[in-house]
Each structure stands twice: as C-alpha cells, then as structure tokens.
C-alpha positions in Angstrom: -37.9 -4.4 -42.4 -34.8 -2.4 -42.0 -34.9 1.6 -42.1 -33.7 4.4 -44.6 -31.0 5.9 -43.0 -30.9 9.9 -43.8 -28.0 12.1 -42.4 -29.5 15.1 -41.0 -27.4 18.8 -40.7 -28.1 21.4 -38.7 -27.2 24.1 -39.6 -30.1 26.8 -37.3 -32.6 29.3 -38.1 -35.9 28.7 -36.6 -36.3 24.8 -36.4 -32.7 25.3 -33.9 -34.1 27.1 -32.2 -35.6 27.8 -28.6 -37.9 30.9 -27.8 -38.6 32.2 -23.9 -42.4 30.4 -23.9 -45.1 28.5 -26.3 -45.5 31.9 -27.2 -42.8 33.0 -27.9 -43.3 32.6 -31.7 -41.7 36.1 -34.0 -38.4 37.1 -30.8 -36.9 33.5 -29.7 -33.4 35.1 -32.2 -32.6 37.5 -29.0 -32.2 34.5 -26.4 -29.3 32.9 -28.3 -30.7 29.3 -27.8 -30.5 27.6 -30.9 -30.2 23.9 -31.3 -26.9 21.1 -33.1 -27.8 18.3 -35.4 -28.6 16.1 -32.1 -30.6 17.9 -30.1 -33.0 19.5 -32.7 -33.2 15.4 -32.9 -33.7 14.6 -29.7 -36.6 17.4 -29.3 -38.0 15.1 -31.6 -37.8 11.3 -31.6 -40.5 10.5 -33.9 -37.7 11.6 -36.3 -36.4 8.1 -35.0 -40.4 6.6 -36.7 -39.5 7.1 -39.9 -35.8 6.5 -40.2 -32.6 5.8 -39.2 -31.0 9.2 -38.9 -28.4 10.8 -38.7 -27.5 13.3 -36.8 -24.6 16.1 -38.4 -23.0 18.5 -35.9 -22.1 21.4 -38.3 -21.9 25.7 -36.6 -25.5 27.2 -36.9 -26.0 30.4 -38.5 -28.7 33.1 -39.0 -29.9 33.2 -42.8 -29.3 36.3 -43.3 -25.8 35.3 -42.7 -24.9 32.4 -45.0 -23.0 33.1 -47.8 -20.7 31.2 -50.3 -18.6 29.3 -48.0 -21.1 28.2 -46.5 -22.4 26.5 -49.6 -19.5 25.0 -50.8 -18.9 23.8 -47.4 -21.8 21.9 -47.3 -21.0 20.1 -51.3 -18.1 19.2 -50.1 -19.8 17.7 -46.4 -22.6 15.7 -48.6 -20.1 14.5 -50.6 -17.6 14.0 -47.8 -21.7 12.1 -46.3 -22.1 10.6 -49.5 -18.6 8.9 -49.1 -18.4 7.6 -46.0 -22.3 5.7 -46.2 -22.7 3.8 -49.4 -26.3 2.9 -47.6 -27.1 6.3 -47.4 -30.8 6.7 -48.2 -30.5 11.0 -48.2 -30.1 14.0 -47.1 -32.4 16.3 -45.1 -29.9 20.1 -44.3 -32.0 22.2 -41.4 -32.2 25.4 -42.4 -33.6 29.4 -41.5 -36.3 29.9 -44.2 -34.3 33.8 -45.1 -31.7 32.2 -47.1 -33.5 28.8 -47.8 -34.6 28.7 -51.2 -31.2 30.6 -52.5 -29.0 27.6 -50.5 -31.1 25.3 -51.9 -31.0 26.2 -55.4 -27.4 26.7 -55.3 -27.2 22.9 -53.9 -29.8 22.4 -56.5 -26.4 23.4 -59.2 -23.7 22.7 -57.8 -24.2 19.1 -55.8 -22.4 16.0 -57.1 -23.7 13.7 -55.1 -27.1 11.0 -56.2 -29.0 10.4 -52.8 -32.1 13.2 -51.9 -30.6 15.9 -51.1 -34.3 18.0 -48.8 -34.1 21.5 -47.1 -36.3 21.8 -44.4 -37.1 25.0 -41.5 -39.5 26.3 -40.0 -41.4 29.4 -39.2 -42.1 29.0 -34.9 -39.4 27.7 -34.2 -39.3 25.2 -32.0 -40.7 25.8 -28.5 -43.7 27.4 -29.5 -47.9 26.1 -29.7 -48.1 24.3 -32.2 -44.5 25.3 -33.8 -44.2 23.4 -37.9 -40.9 22.3 -36.7 -41.3 19.1 -36.4 -43.1 17.8 -38.2 -42.0 19.6 -41.5 -38.7 17.5 -40.1 -39.8 13.8 -39.7 -41.7 14.7 -43.9 -38.9 16.5 -45.1 -37.0 12.6 -43.8 -39.5 10.6 -45.3 -38.8 12.3 -48.9 -35.1 12.3 -48.1 -35.6 8.5 -48.3 -38.5 8.1 -51.0 -36.8 6.1 -53.8 -39.3 8.6 -55.6 -37.1 11.6 -54.7 -34.7 10.9 -56.5 -33.3 12.5 -60.0 -35.8 15.7 -59.2 -32.8 17.7 -57.6 -33.1 19.4 -54.7 -36.0 19.9 -53.1 -37.2 21.9 -50.3 -40.1 20.1 -47.8 -42.1 22.5 -45.3 -45.9 22.5 -44.2 -46.7 19.5 -45.6 -45.1 20.2 -49.3 -42.8 19.6 -52.4 -40.6 22.1 -54.4 -38.5 22.1 -56.6 -34.7 24.3 -55.6 -35.6 26.1 -58.5 -38.8 28.1 -58.3 -40.1 28.2 -54.4 -39.9 31.6 -53.3 -40.2 32.9 -49.2 -43.9 35.2 -49.8 -45.0 35.1 -46.5 -43.3 36.5 -43.7 -44.9 35.1 -40.6 -47.6 32.6 -42.3 -47.4 28.8 -41.8 -48.0 28.5 -46.4 -44.9 31.1 -46.7 -43.3 28.5 -49.1 -44.8 28.1 -52.8 -44.1 27.9 -56.5 -46.2 30.8 -58.4 -45.9 29.7 -61.5 -46.3 26.0 -61.3 -47.2 24.8 -57.7 -45.7 21.6 -56.0 -44.2 18.5 -57.1 -46.0 16.7 -54.7 -47.2 16.1 -51.4 -45.7 15.1 -47.5 -48.9 13.1 -46.6 -49.8 10.8 -42.8 -50.3 8.1 -45.8 -47.8 8.9 -47.9 -45.5 10.5 -49.8 -46.9 11.7 -53.6 -45.6 13.3 -56.4 -47.3 15.1 -59.3 -44.3 15.9 -61.7 -40.8 16.7 -62.6 -38.6 19.7 -62.8 -37.8 19.9 -66.4 -35.0 22.0 -65.9 -31.0 19.8 -65.5 -29.8 20.1 -62.1 -27.9 18.1 -60.1 -25.4 16.1 -59.6 -26.0 16.3 -64.0 -24.2 20.6 -63.8 -21.0 22.5 -65.3 -20.8 24.1 -62.7 -18.0 22.4 -59.6 -17.0 24.6 -57.0 -15.2 22.7 -54.5 -12.0 23.2 -55.2 -12.1 26.8 -56.0 -10.9 29.1 -53.8 -13.4 32.6 -54.3 -16.6 33.2 -56.1 -17.7 36.0 -58.6 -19.7 38.9 -57.6 -22.9 39.0 -58.5 -25.6 42.0 -57.1 -28.7 42.9 -57.7 -30.3 46.3 -59.1 -33.3 46.9 -57.1 -36.2 48.8 -60.2 -37.7 51.5 -58.4 -39.8 55.2 -59.4 -36.8 57.2 -60.4 -34.1 55.0 -59.8 -31.4 56.6 -61.5 -28.2 54.2 -61.8 -26.6 55.1 -57.8 -26.2 51.0 -56.9 -25.4 50.3 -60.8 -22.2 52.4 -60.4 -22.0 51.9 -56.6 -21.5 47.7 -57.7 -19.2 48.3 -60.6 -17.0 50.3 -58.3 -16.4 48.1 -56.2 -15.8 45.2 -58.1 -19.0 43.7 -59.1 -18.8 40.8 -63.2 -22.2 40.8 -63.2 -25.0 42.0 -62.2 -28.6 41.1 -62.0 -31.1 44.1 -62.3 -34.8 43.3 -60.6 -36.7 45.3 -62.8 -40.5 46.3 -63.7 -43.4 43.8 -64.8 -42.2 42.8 -67.2 -38.7 43.8 -67.3 -38.4 46.9 -67.7 -36.0 49.8 -65.6 -36.0 53.3 -65.1 -34.0 55.4 -67.9 -31.6 56.3 -65.2 -30.6 53.3 -64.4 -31.4 51.5 -67.8 -28.1 54.4 -68.3 -25.5 52.6 -66.0 -26.6 49.4 -66.1 -25.3 49.7 -70.0 -22.4 51.7 -69.7 -21.9 48.7 -67.2 -22.0 46.0 -69.9 -20.5 48.3 -72.9 -17.5 49.5 -71.6 -17.5 47.4 -67.7 -17.1 44.4 -69.0 -20.6 43.9 -66.4 -22.6 40.7 -67.7 -26.1 42.4 -66.8 -29.1 39.9 -66.8 -32.2 41.6 -66.7 -35.6 39.9 -63.8 -38.1 40.8 -62.4 -39.3 42.0 -59.6 -42.9 40.7 -60.0 -42.6 37.7 -58.3 -42.8 35.0 -61.2 -43.5 34.9 -64.6 -41.4 35.2 -67.6 -38.4 38.4 -69.3 -38.3 38.9 -72.7 -35.1 39.6 -74.8 -36.3 42.5 -76.8 -35.4 44.5 -78.8 -33.7 47.5 -76.6 -32.7 44.9 -74.1 -31.0 42.6 -77.6 -29.5 46.3 -78.4 -28.4 47.1 -74.9 -26.5 43.7 -74.4 -29.0 42.2 -72.0 -29.5 39.6 -71.0 -32.7 37.7 -69.9 -33.1 35.7 -66.3 -36.6 33.5 -67.6 -38.9 32.8 -64.9 -35.7 32.9 -62.1 -36.5 35.2 -59.8 -33.7 37.8 -59.0 -32.2 36.2 -56.0 -31.7 32.3 -57.7 -30.5 34.5 -61.6 -28.1 36.4 -59.1 -26.8 32.6 -57.7 -26.5 30.4 -61.7 -25.5 33.8 -63.1 -22.4 33.5 -60.0 -21.3 30.2 -61.6 -22.1 30.3 -65.1 -19.2 33.2 -64.8 -16.5 31.0 -62.9 -17.4 28.5 -66.1 -17.9 31.8 -68.6 -17.8 35.7 -69.7 -19.2 34.4 -72.9 -22.4 36.1 -73.0 -23.9 33.1 -75.4 -23.0 30.4 -73.3 -24.5 32.4 -70.5 -27.3 33.2 -72.9 -27.3 29.0 -73.2 -27.9 28.4 -69.2 -30.1 30.5 -68.0 -32.0 28.2 -71.1 -31.2 25.4 -69.9 -31.0 24.9 -65.6 
C-alpha cells in the first residue's frame, strides 16, 4: 500500500536547531545552527516510515521575528503546493514555539486549501538529550496524512496532542507539555497505534472564511495594551500616534482596565476612529460586553486570547470598519 504524500515546510525554530551538545537545552540559539527542511528530515529518517514526505525549503526565521509578510507568504506557498501536487494529503509547517499559536490562528483564518495543515515545534533542540523534536515531527506528519484531520481547520501537534489553532496556547517556558487548550482540552491524540479525535471545532475556520490576504500589500496596524495596576493609558496614546487602526485591551479578568487606560481607550474609539476590543490577560474564559463597554463603544474578544484577538481584528479590518460586522466576526470565528 502506497504512503500518503505530505509536504513539510521548515521555518526554523527549536525543532530545527542544533546546540553545542546533548545537554544544551536552553542556549542553543547562540550557535546559529538551524537546519532546513531537508536537513531535519535527514536527521529524523523515521518520518519516511509514516508518509512520503516532500521537503520544502523555506528561510529560517526565529519565531520571535515572524510577521505579517511571512504569514501571507505561507498562505501563498500552501496554495502553490496543493496546486502542484494533486495527490498531496496534507502540509506540515515546522515552527518556533514562541509564536506558533499566532501563525496557526492566522492560517486558520486565511488559508484556502482543503488539505489538513498542521503546525509543529519542539521544546528541546534536535541535538538535545531526550529531545521531543523527532516524535513531534513524526506525529504531525501522521496527523496531516490522516483523513480524519480534514475539515478541522489548522491544527497544532506537540507532545502527542492535537489542538485546534483557535484555542491552543503556550503555557510554560520549558516544559514539554507547554501547549494547552485551557477551556476545552485537546481535539485528540497521536498515539503509537492510531491518530484519534474526540471533538471538532465549531467556530468558522479555513478554508471557508471571508478573509483573503494573498493579494494585499499590507495589513492594518493593530496593537495590544496590557492592563496592570496603575496603568495610565500612555501605551494606548502611543499606539494611536503610531497609526493603530485597532487596539486589543488585555484587561484584568473578566475584562476591566485601570481608569487611566480606560479613558485613553475610550478617547481612541470616540475621536481616533480606533476599533477597541476588550480581551483579558487571565488566560481563559470569556469577556462580557456590559454597559460600561457598550457605552464606550468597545467590542469583546469572547474567549480569544489577546494575541489571537489581535489577529482576528486585523483581518476583520481588511474587510470592514463597521463595528456590528466586526462583532459578528468575533462571534463567528
């Protein structure tokens, strides 16, 4: 029986990194030794046991440096791969873990391909003792090749767990089980004997979305302001001065801000034409659009993290500035 064909795009990150030795678990980035896709597959030949893997060379980018242009390029690259390989079962994107969840959610809202797309990373470099890189890679390829993965949107696979792009977040700096879905848990598991799913995302996701970034020259500026005791709105005013068209407030749970920051956000919404979305820094749970937020003209992020609310808001602003329409998008995606 022939193996499924899966494309592997390497963008760098810990999964692609080599340190000074097996006990270099943290400072490996200082070596600058980062493998491309074909080198990663050569280091982990076990990937060929589960699929026919097509390495796609891409530039290596520290995930702390990834941005809108890279995301748009990945969207176009996935388009090209599906167009050129009619028998492609899925796509895996190797990625640094710092912004893996943001890239995954952006792609979840913008990809137009119908094959599964899976993001994968590692907490320990490929050269480390007990690295998670090889197993994560193999499992991501297995998930991308699985027919059960179709129709679930973009997925993230690490530590034998399958997460939805909308919900997953990095929760620890060094632990292997860092990626979690706080409110709802995993979609499924990639175990030794099978890839198994237990639930499906219900919010809208790729490829059936209203966002198309492939031909855009630029994306609107959207910033995040973080609530803390005594905050006076200085950051908000700086963002407005820099040209922000939207601001996400990472507020206190369940969604409040210091008085000075609230006043600055209200001014930005009323007189600066800035769309303000209230999120929370809590890490899980919904925000509530009570009287105070409604009167100020703020929208709410539902249960999206601030960083994901920012992505949805910047994409919404490529389509409309109508607050009612943007509120609908936050209810839908």
